[in-house]
C-alpha positions in Angstrom: 143.8 52.5 122.1 141.6 53.3 119.2 140.3 56.9 118.6 136.6 57.5 118.6 135.3 60.4 116.5 132.0 62.0 117.6 129.9 64.4 115.6 127.0 66.4 116.8 124.0 67.4 114.8 121.0 69.6 115.5 117.8 68.4 114.0 114.7 70.7 113.8 111.5 68.8 114.3 108.9 71.5 113.6 107.2 74.1 115.9 106.2 71.4 118.4 109.3 69.3 118.4 111.8 72.1 118.5 115.6 71.4 118.2 117.2 68.1 119.2 121.0 67.4 119.5 122.1 64.1 118.0 125.5 62.4 118.5 127.2 59.9 116.2 130.5 58.1 116.7 130.4 56.1 113.5 130.1 56.7 109.8 126.3 57.1 110.0 126.6 60.7 108.8 129.9 60.5 107.0 129.5 61.9 103.5 131.7 61.8 100.5 132.9 65.0 98.9 130.3 64.8 96.2 127.5 63.9 98.6 128.6 66.9 100.8 128.2 69.3 97.9 124.8 67.9 97.1 123.8 68.2 100.7 124.8 71.9 100.8 122.7 72.5 97.7 119.6 70.9 99.2 120.0 72.9 102.5 119.6 69.9 104.8 118.3 70.7 108.3 121.3 68.9 109.8 124.1 71.3 110.9 127.5 70.1 112.1 128.7 71.7 115.4 132.4 72.4 115.7 134.5 74.3 118.2 133.8 77.7 116.7 130.7 79.8 117.7 127.6 79.2 115.7 124.3 81.1 115.8 121.2 78.8 115.6 118.5 80.9 113.9 116.1 78.1 113.0 114.6 77.5 109.6 114.3 80.2 107.0 111.1 82.2 107.4 108.3 80.9 105.2 105.8 83.8 105.2 106.1 87.5 104.4 105.3 88.4 108.0 108.2 86.1 109.2 110.5 87.6 106.7 109.6 91.2 107.7 110.0 90.4 111.4 113.4 88.8 110.7 114.6 91.9 108.8 113.3 94.2 111.6 115.2 92.0 114.1 118.4 92.3 112.2 118.0 96.1 112.1 117.3 96.2 115.8 120.3 94.0 116.5 122.5 96.3 114.4 121.3 99.3 116.5 122.4 97.5 119.7 125.6 96.1 118.3 126.5 99.6 117.0 125.8 101.1 120.4 128.1 98.6 122.1 130.9 99.5 119.7 130.2 103.2 120.1 130.3 103.0 123.9 133.8 101.5 123.6 134.9 104.6 121.6 133.4 106.9 124.2 135.2 105.0 127.0 138.5 105.4 125.1 138.1 109.2 125.0 136.1 110.0 128.1 137.6 107.5 130.5 140.9 106.0 129.4 142.4 109.1 127.7 140.9 111.7 130.0 142.0 109.9 133.1 145.6 109.5 131.9 145.7 113.2 131.2 144.4 114.0 134.7 146.5 111.4 136.5 149.8 112.4 135.0 149.0 116.1 135.0 149.9 116.4 131.3 147.8 119.5 130.7 145.6 121.8 132.9 142.0 121.0 133.6 140.9 123.9 131.5 142.7 122.5 128.5 141.2 119.1 129.1 137.7 120.6 129.0 138.6 122.5 125.8 140.0 119.3 124.3 137.3 116.8 125.3 134.3 119.0 126.1 131.5 116.9 127.7 132.6 113.5 126.3 132.7 112.0 129.9 129.0 112.9 130.4 128.2 111.3 127.0 130.0 108.2 128.1 128.2 108.0 131.4 124.8 108.5 129.7 125.4 105.8 127.0 127.2 103.3 129.3 124.8 103.7 132.3 121.5 104.4 130.7 121.1 104.1 126.9 123.0 100.9 126.2 121.7 98.8 129.2 118.1 99.7 128.2 118.7 98.8 124.5 120.2 95.4 125.6 117.3 94.6 127.8 114.8 95.5 125.0 116.8 93.4 122.5 116.6 90.4 124.7 112.8 90.7 124.9 112.4 91.7 121.2 111.2 88.3 119.9 108.4 88.5 122.4 107.5 92.2 122.5 108.7 93.3 119.0 109.7 96.6 120.6 112.9 98.6 121.0 112.1 102.1 119.7 110.5 103.1 123.0 113.9 103.2 124.5 115.1 105.6 121.8 112.0 107.7 122.2 112.6 108.1 126.0 116.3 108.8 125.7 116.3 110.9 122.5 115.9 114.3 124.3 119.2 113.7 126.1 120.9 113.6 122.7 120.8 117.4 122.7 123.9 117.1 124.9 125.8 116.5 121.7 125.5 120.2 120.8 128.3 121.0 123.2 130.6 118.4 121.9 129.8 119.0 118.2 130.3 122.8 118.5 133.6 122.2 120.2 134.9 119.7 117.7 136.9 122.0 115.4 138.6 123.8 118.3 139.4 120.5 119.9 141.1 119.0 116.9 143.2 122.1 116.4 144.2 122.1 120.1 145.1 118.4 119.9 147.6 119.1 117.1 149.1 122.0 119.1 149.4 119.9 122.2 151.1 117.0 120.3 154.1 119.3 119.9 154.7 118.8 123.6 156.6 115.6 124.3 154.7 114.6 127.5 151.3 114.9 125.7 152.6 113.1 122.6 154.0 110.2 124.7 150.6 109.7 126.3 148.9 109.7 122.9 151.3 107.2 121.5 150.7 104.8 124.4 147.0 105.1 124.1 147.2 104.5 120.3 149.0 101.2 121.0 146.0 99.8 122.9 143.6 97.5 121.1 140.7 99.8 121.6 142.3 102.3 119.2 142.1 99.7 116.4 145.3 100.8 114.8 144.1 104.4 113.9 145.3 107.7 115.4 143.5 108.9 118.5 142.4 112.1 117.1 140.4 110.2 114.4 138.2 108.9 117.2 137.1 112.5 118.0 134.7 112.5 115.0 132.7 109.6 116.3 130.4 111.6 118.6 129.9 114.2 115.9 128.5 111.6 113.6 126.6 109.6 116.1 123.2 111.4 116.2 122.7 111.1 112.5 123.9 107.5 112.7 120.9 106.8 115.0 118.6 108.4 112.4 119.9 106.0 109.7 119.7 102.9 112.0 116.1 103.7 113.1 115.1 104.6 109.6 116.3 101.1 108.4 114.3 99.6 111.3 111.1 101.4 110.4 111.3 100.2 106.8 110.4 96.7 108.1 107.5 97.8 110.2 103.8 98.3 109.4 101.4 100.8 111.1 99.8 97.8 112.9 103.1 96.8 114.5 103.6 97.4 118.2 106.7 99.5 117.7 105.6 101.6 114.7 104.4 104.6 116.6 107.4 104.8 119.0 109.7 104.4 116.0 108.0 107.3 114.2 108.3 109.6 117.3 111.9 108.4 117.9 112.9 109.4 114.4 111.5 112.9 114.8 113.2 113.4 118.2 116.5 112.2 116.8 116.2 114.7 113.9 115.4 117.5 116.4 118.6 116.6 118.4 120.6 116.7 115.2 119.1 120.0 114.2 119.8 121.4 117.6 123.5 120.5 117.3 123.7 122.0 113.8 122.0 125.2 115.0 124.5 125.5 117.9 127.4 125.0 115.5 126.1 127.8 113.3 125.6 130.2 116.2 129.0 129.5 117.6 130.6 129.8 114.2 128.9 133.2 113.8 129.9 134.2 117.4 133.5 133.3 116.5 133.5 135.5 113.4 132.3 138.5 115.5 135.1 138.0 118.0 137.6 137.7 115.1 136.6 141.1 113.7 136.7 142.7 117.2 140.3 141.4 117.6 141.3 142.6 114.1 140.1 146.1 115.2 142.4 145.9 118.3 139.4 145.5 120.6 138.7 149.2 120.0 135.0 148.5 120.0 132.9 145.9 121.8 131.1 143.9 119.2 130.1 140.8 121.1 126.3 141.0 121.6 123.4 138.4 121.7 122.0 137.9 118.2 124.8 139.9 116.4 125.9 138.2 113.2 128.6 139.1 110.5 126.8 139.2 107.1 129.4 140.5 104.6 133.0 141.7 104.5 134.6 143.5 101.6 136.5 146.5 100.3 135.1 149.8 98.9 136.6 153.1 98.1 136.1 156.2 100.3 136.1 159.7 98.8 137.6 162.4 101.0 135.2 165.3 101.5 138.1 167.8 101.5 140.7 166.6 99.1 138.6 164.4 96.8 141.3 161.7 97.1 140.3 158.1 97.5 141.3 155.6 100.1 140.5 151.9 100.7 138.0 151.1 103.3 137.2 147.7 104.7 133.5 147.3 105.4 132.2 144.9 108.1 128.5 144.5 107.6 126.6 143.0 110.6 122.9 142.5 111.0 122.7 145.7 113.0 125.9 147.6 112.3 128.1 148.9 109.5 131.8 149.4 110.4 134.3 151.1 108.2 138.0 150.5 108.9 141.4 151.1 107.2 144.3 148.7 107.1 147.3 149.4 109.4 150.7 149.3 107.9 152.7 148.9 111.1 153.6 145.4 112.2 152.7 144.4 115.7 149.5 146.4 115.9 145.9 145.5 115.2 145.2 144.7 111.5 142.6 147.4 111.1 142.0 150.9 112.4 138.4 151.8 113.3 137.1 154.7 111.2 133.3 154.9 111.5 130.4 153.0 113.0 126.8 153.2 111.8 123.9 151.7 113.6 121.2 150.2 111.4 118.5 152.0 113.3 120.3 155.4 113.0 121.5 155.2 109.4 120.4 156.4 105.9 121.5 155.0 102.6 121.6 157.7 99.8 122.3 157.5 96.0 125.5 159.1 94.9 125.7 162.4 93.0 129.4 162.4 92.2 129.8 163.2 88.5 133.4 162.1 88.4 133.0 158.9 90.3 130.6 156.3 89.0 128.9 153.8 91.3 128.9 156.0 94.3 126.6 156.2 97.4 126.4 157.8 100.8 126.1 156.5 104.3 124.6 159.0 106.8 123.9 158.5 110.4 125.7 157.5 113.7 126.4 154.7 116.0 123.3 155.7 118.1 125.2 157.6 120.8 127.8 159.8 119.0 127.5 162.6 116.5 126.1 162.1 113.0 128.4 161.9 110.0 128.3 161.3 106.3 130.7 159.2 104.2 130.8 159.0 100.4 131.8 155.6 99.0 132.1 154.0 95.6 132.8 150.7 94.0 134.6 149.6 90.8 131.4 148.1 89.2 127.7 148.7 89.3 127.2 145.1 90.4 129.4 145.5 93.4 127.5 148.7 94.3 124.2 147.0 93.9 125.3 144.1 96.2 126.4 146.5 98.9 123.4 148.8 98.6 121.0 145.8 98.8 122.8 144.3 101.8 122.9 147.5 103.7 119.3 148.5 102.9 118.2 145.1 104.2 119.6 145.6 107.7 118.1 149.2 107.8 114.7 147.8 106.8 115.0 145.1 109.4 115.8 147.6 112.1 112.8 149.7 111.2 110.5 146.7 111.2 112.0 145.7 114.6 111.3 149.2 116.0 107.6 148.9 115.2 107.3 145.9 117.6 108.0 148.3 120.5 105.5 150.6 122.2 104.9 154.3 121.3 108.1 155.4 123.2 110.0 153.8 120.2 112.5 151.9 122.5 114.6 149.7 120.1 117.1 148.2 122.6 117.2 147.0 126.1 117.6 149.8 128.7 119.8 147.7 130.9 120.9 144.1 131.5 122.5 142.2 134.4 123.7 138.7 135.2 121.2 136.8 137.2 123.4 134.2 139.0 124.4 135.7 142.3 121.9 138.5 142.3 119.7 139.3 145.3 115.9 139.1 144.9 113.6 140.7 147.6 110.0 141.6 148.2 109.5 145.4 148.6 107.1 147.2 150.9 104.9 148.4 148.1 102.1 146.3 146.7 103.2 143.6 144.1 106.7 145.1 144.1 110.1 143.4 144.2 113.7 144.3 143.7 116.7 142.8 142.0 120.2 143.9 143.3 123.6 143.1 141.8 126.5 144.0 144.0 126.3 147.1 146.1 125.5 149.7 143.4 122.9 148.4 140.9 119.4 147.7 142.0 116.2 147.5 139.9 112.7 147.8 141.4 109.8 146.3 139.5 106.0 146.1 140.0 103.9 143.2 138.8 100.2 143.2 137.8 99.0 141.1 140.7 100.3 138.9 143.5 100.3 135.7 141.5 102.5 137.3 138.8 104.7 138.7 141.6 105.2 135.3 143.1 106.0 133.7 139.8 108.7 136.3 139.0 110.2 135.9 142.5 110.3 132.1 142.1 112.0 132.1 138.7 114.4 134.9 139.6 115.4 133.2 142.8 116.0 130.0 140.9 118.2 131.7 138.4 120.0 133.6 141.1 121.1 130.4 142.8 121.5 128.3 139.7 124.7 126.3 139.2 126.2 127.4 135.9 127.5 124.8 133.4 131.3 124.8 133.4 131.1 127.3 136.3 134.6 126.3 137.4 136.1 127.1 134.1 137.1 130.5 133.0 135.0 130.3 129.9 131.7 129.8 131.7 128.6 131.5 130.4 126.1 133.6 132.4 122.4 134.1 132.0 121.3 137.7 131.6 118.0 139.5 131.8 
């Protein structure tokens, strides 16, 4: 029996004729090696079909508009392809890895949350909403020339990345600590053997969500390069770019706030929790060493200065092992403090801090630095927070209140209408109750509605020990 060799060719016959498949079992299209090379150079419209996949894209674009649309399509396709690859990464972390940890009870639920944050929510969002909509738009792109409307609609949800991004450093540190435990390490090794890990360590995949929002910005920016204001997708692309940048900025801002919050906690722990420093808006500005002059013996001692945006704390180093690193010596509130030029003839570069913490007795401390530059740096920094505190006090009424009189957690409180006109009460537990009066009935109802909503709100991560509470 003789063998018959068939070859298939696709011939393009113009816009009206389209593509037509042609078969040949002879030598009609057999070419010599030299003829094949010439054929490649002339870019014949015949293309051999073999067993491997081939994308038929049609003839090369002939007009500038066609070229621009083709580049825009490639950019849109890269957005979708990139999203598909990314969803697989999220599935690896938020589904495969997380479920193994839960199923085999490798670590507690609290540690799983600290390790993976909200990666499961990210996976559900991308896999269930974002990716399917991008795929649908990409299938219709050659007709609609639109895909950015999907990004525009979904971009506000990208602010969810703030939680994951702000947790990233703590998560990677916890991962390395947990790997010291055999049961956890064994699970990690098994996951890393899977094809989805692509031969790299599991912890390296943790960075993908951190980089993703800015990756969207780059992809959409590339897409916009090939659009004109007259294109159907131009306006949506412009808005989508702005929204993605806002989401990235939100994540970065959250990282900065949490980083600052962590520094405040660290100082509090170094002082042996002898003072409560955690407060909304409090930031650590400067840390350093100055010399303190004794008012009785004229001897000098080292003092560590922790300068916050509303406080100055002086501390001395403890020598005993096993105790807190620093001993609290003095606290000055920016709103109750004066900065005075030094008058010590034997000690250059001296200055005084006078005032109190706002509740205790007033005191005066004489300090000095080795150089004039160091003195200037400290004086300028301290004066800046004093000046800011004075400016802040001017925003209050004539009673000069410069801090909240009280605050209480809203979730779980009881809100009721009182008998007096436009009056309502807020009660927390059995001992604390605040009664307030609004200007009119409409304002009263609005306050009641929003307070009742907050009182019965379901807090994010409420089941975890580290849940946050809203306060008024």
